[in-house]
C-alpha positions in Angstrom: -59.0 56.4 -31.1 -56.4 58.9 -32.4 -59.1 61.6 -32.6 -60.0 61.0 -28.9 -56.3 61.2 -27.9 -55.7 64.4 -29.9 -58.9 65.9 -28.4 -57.9 65.1 -24.8 -54.3 66.3 -25.5 -55.8 69.7 -26.7 -58.1 69.9 -23.7 -55.2 69.2 -21.3 -52.9 71.7 -23.2 -55.6 74.4 -23.0 -56.1 73.7 -19.3 -52.3 73.9 -18.6 -52.1 77.1 -20.5 -55.0 78.6 -18.6 -53.5 77.5 -15.2 -50.1 79.1 -16.2 -51.9 82.3 -17.3 -53.8 82.4 -14.0 -50.6 81.8 -12.0 -48.9 84.6 -13.9 -51.9 86.9 -13.2 -51.9 85.9 -9.6 -48.2 86.7 -9.2 -48.9 90.1 -10.7 -51.8 90.4 -8.3 -54.2 91.7 -10.9 -57.2 90.1 -9.3 -58.1 88.9 -5.8 -57.7 85.3 -4.9 -61.5 84.8 -4.9 -61.6 85.4 -8.6 -59.1 82.6 -9.2 -61.1 80.2 -7.0 -64.2 81.1 -9.0 -62.5 80.7 -12.3 -61.0 77.3 -11.4 -64.3 76.1 -9.9 -66.2 77.2 -13.0 -63.7 75.4 -15.3 -64.0 72.2 -13.3 -67.8 72.4 -13.3 -68.0 73.0 -17.1 -65.4 70.3 -17.7 -67.3 67.8 -15.5 -70.6 68.6 -17.3 -68.9 68.2 -20.7 -67.4 64.8 -19.7 -70.7 63.6 -18.3 -72.5 64.6 -21.5 -69.9 62.8 -23.6 -70.2 59.6 -21.5 -74.0 59.7 -21.5 -74.1 60.3 -25.3 -72.4 57.0 -26.2 -74.3 54.9 -28.7 -76.6 52.4 -27.2 -76.5 48.9 -28.5 -79.1 47.9 -31.0 -82.0 45.7 -30.1 -81.2 42.3 -28.5 -80.8 39.4 -30.9 -81.0 36.0 -29.2 -78.5 33.3 -30.3 -80.9 30.8 -31.9 -78.1 28.4 -32.7 -77.1 28.1 -29.0 -80.8 27.8 -28.1 -81.3 24.9 -30.5 -78.1 23.2 -29.5 -79.0 23.3 -25.8 -82.5 22.2 -26.5 -84.2 24.7 -24.2 -88.0 24.8 -24.4 -90.0 28.0 -24.5 -91.1 27.5 -20.9 -87.5 27.1 -19.8 -86.6 30.3 -21.6 -89.4 32.1 -19.7 -88.1 30.7 -16.4 -84.5 31.7 -17.4 -85.5 35.3 -18.2 -87.2 35.6 -14.8 -84.2 34.0 -13.1 -82.1 36.8 -14.7 -84.6 39.3 -13.3 -83.9 38.0 -9.8 -87.3 36.5 -9.1 -87.7 33.6 -6.6 -89.3 30.3 -7.6 -92.6 31.4 -6.0 -92.6 34.7 -7.9 -91.8 32.9 -11.1 -94.6 30.4 -10.5 -97.0 33.2 -9.7 -95.9 35.1 -12.8 -96.2 32.2 -15.2 -99.2 30.6 -13.6 -97.3 27.4 -12.7 -96.9 25.5 -9.5 -93.6 26.1 -7.6 -92.7 22.4 -8.1 -93.0 22.8 -11.9 -90.7 25.9 -11.6 -88.2 23.8 -9.6 -88.3 21.2 -12.3 -87.6 23.8 -15.0 -84.8 25.3 -13.0 -83.2 21.8 -12.5 -83.5 21.2 -16.3 -81.9 24.5 -17.0 -79.0 23.7 -14.6 -78.5 20.4 -16.4 -78.7 21.8 -19.9 -76.4 24.7 -19.1 -74.1 22.5 -17.0 -74.2 24.7 -14.0 -75.1 24.3 -10.3 -76.3 27.7 -9.2 -78.7 30.5 -10.4 -75.9 33.0 -10.8 -73.9 30.6 -12.9 -77.0 29.8 -15.1 -77.7 33.5 -15.7 -74.0 34.2 -16.4 -73.7 31.4 -18.9 -77.0 32.3 -20.6 -75.7 35.9 -21.0 -72.4 34.6 -22.3 -74.3 32.5 -24.9 -76.5 35.5 -25.7 -79.7 33.7 -24.7 -80.8 36.6 -22.5 -80.0 40.3 -22.5 
């Protein structure tokens, strides 16, 4: 964290120095105003590209590891987990039924069982609680 703070402090200090130097040069009228606009625009573009690169280069989390202890404690079946994963993907009951080769009524039963086991009353609550318990990515 300290490294990041020192790095940003240096970047800001260099930027402030550059702006002061440009202001001095502008007062002296060494260059036309278009040169200053171009320099400032280039600096902003380079800085933006650098910040974007730094943000995109952040380490990605390792592969997902399901919380098997919570899965066993809740007593979720394999079919209920498949339904839960598809709920998280935003599929409707009909789409889940078609995807898993089940009837829509069976999917409704699995969803109702999920609601009971997770102690929720809506799809969004079920997905949120499953993510909190690390049952789905």
